[in-house]
N, C-alpha and C positions, 0 to 999 in steps of 0.2 A: 731245538730239534724235539720232534714229537717222540713219545715213548712207545705207542702202539700205532700201527697202521693197519688198515683195511684195504684189501683189493677185492674188486668184483668184476667178474668176467661174464661175458655173454650178451645176449640181445640180438636183434638183427644185424647191426654192424660189427658184432663181435669185437667191440672195443673194451678198452680196460680203464676204469675210473678208479681212481685213488684218493681216499679220504684219511685224513689223520686227525688223530686225537691226542691230547697232553695227558701227562701224568696225573692222576687224582681224578680224571673225567669218568664219567659213567658210560663209557663207549660199550656198545655190545652189538652183536650181529646175530639176526634171527633168520633161519632158512626153514621155509613152511611148505607143507603140502596139506591137502584136504585131510588127511589123516594125523595131523599134529605138526610138531615144529622142533627145532634143535636150536637152542640159543647159545651163543659163546660169548663170555665175558672175561675180557683181560682185566688183570688187577695187580697192583703192587703189594706184595706181603709185608708184614710188620718187619721183617728184617731187610726189605728192599730188594727184594728178587722179584722178577716178572712171573706171575702165575696166571693160570686160566682155569675157568670153570665152564664145564659143559653140560648143558640141562636139555632134557627131554620135556617139553612144556605143551600144555594145550594149544590149539589154534582155532579160533573162532568156535570154541565150545567143542571141540573134537581132540583126542589124543590121550586121554586120561589124565592122571595126576601129575603133578611137577616131580621130576625125577632126576638126581644128579648123576651123570654118567662119568664125570672125571672132574677132579677139583685138586690141582697141584701144579708144580713148575712147568714152564714151557719146555724148558732144556731137560733132556734126560739126563737123570743123576746116576752117575757111576756108583757102583757099590755092589 
């Protein structure tokens, strides 16, 4: 069973495609516009928990410098 899954919706047929990746892979998703992009990178922390990193990143030379918007656990931690 894969550790992380990506779902992509849209297109003319409004279909849904599912891609799966295994633990330890360098899976990521980039959503871009002419003004820049957002990149989402799931990963496993050193203690084995599922984390995600969300970055604002340039796209085709536009969008400014790389910026980390969030880097932490998928699950909201109680506390």
